[in-house]
N, C-alpha and C positions, 0 to 999 in steps of 0.2 A: 504493500500500500504506500509506504514511504517513497519507494522508487518511482511510482506512478505520479505522485505529487511533485517530485523533483522534475520529472519530464514535463509535466503541465506547466510548472513554474518557469522552467527554462524556455519553453515555447512562448509563453506570455512575454517574458523578458525580451526574447528575440523579436517578437512582433512589435513591441514598444520601441526597441532600438531602430528597427526598419522604419516605423512610422515617424519617429523623430527625425531621422535622416531624410526621409521623403519630404517632410514638412519644411526642413531647411532648404531642400532642393527647390521646392515651390516658392519659398521665400526669395530665393535668388531671382526667379522669374518675376516675382511681384515687385521687388526693389527696382529692377530695370524698367518695368512697366510704369511704375510711379514716377521715376526720374524722367522717363520719356513723355510724361503727362498723358499717357493712354488712360482711357476710362475703364477702370476695373470694377466689374459688377460684384465679383465675389472671390474671396480667398478661402478655399475649402480644404479641410483635412478629412480624408476618407471619401467614399462614394456612397450613393444610395440616399435613403431618407435622412433628413436633418435630425440630429439629436438636440442641438440647440444652436442659436445664431445670435450674433451681436451685430446690430445694424447701425451704420453711420450714414451720413448724408449721401455718400456715393458708394462706398464699398461695404459689403456684408461679409462678416467673418463667421464661418460655420464649421461645426464638427459633425461628420456624417457617420452612418451606422457601420459601413464596411471599411475596416482599417487597412486597405490594400493600396493606398496611394493618396492622391490629392490633386488639386488643379487650381489654376488661376483663370477666371472667366473675364475676358476682355471684350469690349464692344466691337462688333464686326458686322458688316453688311451680309456676310456669307453664313452667319450663324444666328439662329433664333435667339433673341434675348431671353433671360430667365423669365419664367412664368410670373405674371403680375407686374413686370417692369417694362412692358411694351411702350406705354406712353412716355416713360422716362427715356427710352431708347430713341424715340422720334426727335427729342430735343438735343441729342448729342451731336456736336459738329464733326464733320468728316476728319478733321485734323486730329481728333482724339480716338479714332478707330484704328485698330491694328492693321487693317488693310491698306491704309494710306501712310503708314509709317515709313520713314526712309529705310531702305533695305539694310543698311549697316546697323541701324537701331533694332530692327526686327531680328537680325542675325545675333546681335548681342543678347537680346531677350531670350532667344532659343538656347544659346550656349551657357548663359550665366547659371542656370539651374544645375547642369552637370558639373560645371566648374566649381560650384560651391561644394559639391560632394568630394571632388578631387582635393580642394583646399582643406576640407575637414580631415580627410585621410592624411594629408601631408602634415598638418599641425599635430594630429594625434601621434603619428610616427616620430615626428620631431621631439615631442614631449617625452617619449620613451627614451629616445637616443640620448637626450641631454639630462633627463631626470633620473632614469635608472642607470644609465651609463653603458648599456649594452643592448643588443637586440636578442631577445629570447627566441630559442627554437628556430634557428635559421637553417633550412635544409640545403642551402647553397654553400654553407661553410664546411670547414674541415672537421673530421672526426665525428663523435657522437656522444650524447649523454646516455647513461644507463639507468634503467629501473633497478632499484636495490634488490628487487625480488627476482631479477633475471639471472639465468645461469651464467651469462657472459660476465655480469658484474661480480658475481660470487667467485668465479674462477680467477678473474684478473685481480680482484681484491686480495685473494689468497696469495697470489704471486707477488703483489706489490706491497703487501703488509698494511692494507687499508683497514681501519677499524669500521665495523658495520655501522656504528652510531654516527660516523662522519658522513656516511651516505653519499647521496648523489652530488651534493655540493662539492665534496672533496674530489670526486671523480671529474666533475665538470671543470672545475677551476684550477686544479693543481696537478692531477695526474694527466688528464686530457689525452686519452689514447685513441688511436684509430685502428679498428680491427680491419685487417686486410684479407683474412681467410678463415674458414672454419671447416673442420672435418667432422663427419658424422659416421657412426657405426651402429648398425642394427644387428643384434645378436639374438637368434632364436634359442631359447633355453633348451628346447627339446632336440633340435636338429644341429645346433651349434654352427649354423651357417652365418657368415658375416657378409654384410653388404656395406661397402664403403662409398662415401661421397667426399668430394673436396671442392670447395668454391672459393675463388680468390679474386680480389680486385687487382687489376694490373699494377705492378710496382711503378712508382714514379718518385721524382725528387720531393714533391710535396705530398702531403697526406691526401687520401681520397676524400671527396666531399660526402656529406651524409646521403645525398641522392644516389651516388655511386654505390655506397655501402648498402643502402636500403634496397637498391635494385638487386644486388648480389644476394642479400639475405632472402628477399622475397622469392627470387627464382629458386634458390636452394630449398627453402621451406616448402614451396609448391611441389618441387620434384620429389622430395622425401614424403610429403603427404600423399601424393599420387601413388607412390610405391606401396605405402601402408594400406591404402584402400584397395588397390589392385589385387594384392595378395592377401587381403583380409587379415592382416596381422592383429594380434591382440596383446594383452598385458603379460603374456608369456615372453614377449620380446623385450630385451634390455636395450635402452637407447643411451648412447654415450656421445658426448660432444668434446671437441678440442678446438681452441681458438688460437689464431695467430694475431698479434697486435703490435702496433708501433706507438712510440711516444712522440708527441709534438714538442718542438723546441720552445714555443711560446704560444700565447693566446691569440696572436694577431696574424702572423704570416702564413701559417699552415706548413711551415718547414718542419722537417723531421730532425730529431736529435741524431747524433752519430752512433747511438746505440743500435745494436743489431736487433732484428725482429725477434720477438720473444714468443714462446709457445706455452700455453697452459698445460697442466696435466689433463688426462682424460677424466671426465666426471660423468656420473650416471644420473639421469633425471629421476626424480622421485614422484610419488603420488600417481601411479598408473597413467603415465602420459598418453599412451595410445588411446585409452578410453576418453580422456579429456579432449584430445585432438579430434577424434571422430565426432564428438558431440559439438565441438566448436567449428568443425569443418575446416580447420586450419591448424598449423603448428603454433603454439603459444608458449610463453615462458622464456623467450630469448630476447625480451623487449629491449629495444634501443630507441632513442629519440634524437631529434635534431639537436645540435650543440648550440650554445649561446655564442653569438658573434661579438667579440670585444674589439675595441678601437684604441689606437695609440693616442689620438688627440682629437680635439673638437673638429678639425677640418675633415678628418675621415668620417666622423659622425654626420656632419652636415652633408657631405657628398653622398653618403650611402642612404640618407633619408630620401633623396630623389630616386635612387635606384630601387629602394624598397617600395616606394609609392607606385612606381611603374610596374614592379613585379606583382603587387597586389591587384592592380588594375588589369594587367594582361592575363592574370590567372583565370579570369572569367572566360576569355576567348579560348584558352587552352581547355577549360572544362567543357565548354559547349562543343568543341571539336571532338573531345573524347566521348561525350554523351551521345553524339550522333554516329559514333563508330562502335557503339556497344558497351562503353564503360559508363553505366548508368549511375555509378556512385560519384562521378566527377562533378556533377552539379547538384547543389542542395538549396532548398528554400529555408525559411525560418525554422521549420520543424526539423529538417535534417541538420542544420547548423546547431540547433539546441541539443539534439541527441548526441552529436559528435563532441560537444563541449562537456557533457556530463562525465564525471569521473576523472577529468583532467585536473589534478590537484598537484600542489607542490608545497613543501614545507617553508619555502621562502615567500614572505608576504610581498616583497617587491616584485619577485618574478611572477607571482599570481596576478598582481595589479597590471604589470606590463602585458601579460598575455590577454587580459580582458580588454585593455586599450587597443591592442592589435586586432582583437576580435571585432571591435567596432570599426576600426580603420579599414579593415579588409571589406566589411560590408559596404562602407561608404565608397571605397575605391571601385568595388564591383558595380555599385549603382551608377557611378560616373561612366564606366565602360558600357554598361547595359544601355544607358540612355544615349550613348554616342553611336550605337549600332545603327546603320542606315536601314532601319526596318520600321515601317509605319505602325502605329502613330508615334513612335519614339522621337526624341529631340534630334537624334542623328539624322533621321530621314527628313525632318522638317528643315534642318540646316541645309542639306543638299538640295532640297526642293527650292528653298529661298535663294540659294546660290545660283541655281540654274535659271530661275526667274530673273535674277539680278543681271546675269550675263546676257541672256537672250532677250531680255526686256519683254517677255511674254508670260502672262499669268496662266498657270494650270487651271482648267475649268473647275468650278466648285463641284460639279457632278462627278468628275474624275477623282477629285480629292476625296469625296465622300466614299466612293466605292473602294479606293485604295486604303483609306484609314479604317473603314469598317472591316474589310477583309483582314488587314494586319492585326487589328484589335482582337478579332475572333481567334486567329492563329496564336497570338501572344498569350491570351487568357487560357487557351487550350494547353499550351506548353506549361504554363504556371500550374494548372490543375494536375497535369501529368507528373510534374516534378514533385508536387505536394503529396500526391498519392504514393509515388515512389518512396518518398521520405518516411511515410508511415509503414510501408511494407518492408523495405530493406533495412 
């Protein structure tokens, strides 16, 4: 019951975060509209029936039932005025209608919403870089962190003399190793047959990044799991692991020490791993996580803030590409994001705070990239439509716009529904 409440609470928090970021996005449109002296009928948070509304002489501020977005309603000859404001519309001069705005002002109006989201993402990432001092869990950096419950940590800790109570912080910030390979042995107690695997990241002068290590681990775990299921192995099988690892020279460069690669002793997994793995449908207990990226000085932090803002934005395009090629876990809505964040804890309060800030910044960066996609009725499509009209000096007919926007909206809503259903199922 407690876990269900946590899931519900996490989903609600995710929806609130998205709603706040969308509201700020619409505020960007609203600010430019007001500065351009356009006639704004309404600034709405959400869609559907009004929950409550604050009316001023010109603009109404409303909160609506469905918290999946928002909008700014501006006077236009091509759009019906809000119900009950028809007489008011007749008195509005053409100069205050969006149709007659100078194209550069209209372009700025379109772009300012997504740019607000990009700016928010940048500011949040900047605050972590200079507040916490490092970037937590960077998959593009060298080495990895270890779960203190993982067999990799226990075996390397034994080799290096790390005390268990010093835990993950000690491994992350002082030992900082990069595993380059692992050997696995499966020994059947009855037949004494041995099956050996060995997976190794290619040796290089610098340590492998977490992405490289993770790809090696995941490929290895997948191959071992497929062998276990193919031959229907059970808990009569003993599973042994051995790890090769390297030390990093420092926390910044990814260069390795002059020490030779080390190898742990063979260790046997406990607690009937075959049963656990079959139930989980994957190999567990070897947990590694992305390392924290540290910086030598403020200039490095400042520069990498731009890089990380772009990485977070571009990740949406990567996810969409993977989604349409069969990797349905690559894209998540508020439900999926909330589910994935459950159980991600750390003993360090600053690291937890940084992770939460990055969680919000990634959503804001993704909203920027989503809205910049050239797909109707998103801002990206409106930008290109306005640009084409500006260059050709020809307006797209309202009938054509209506058909394109309606078709795009149906497809976009359908995609959101599919992703949300997927988040509940997977």
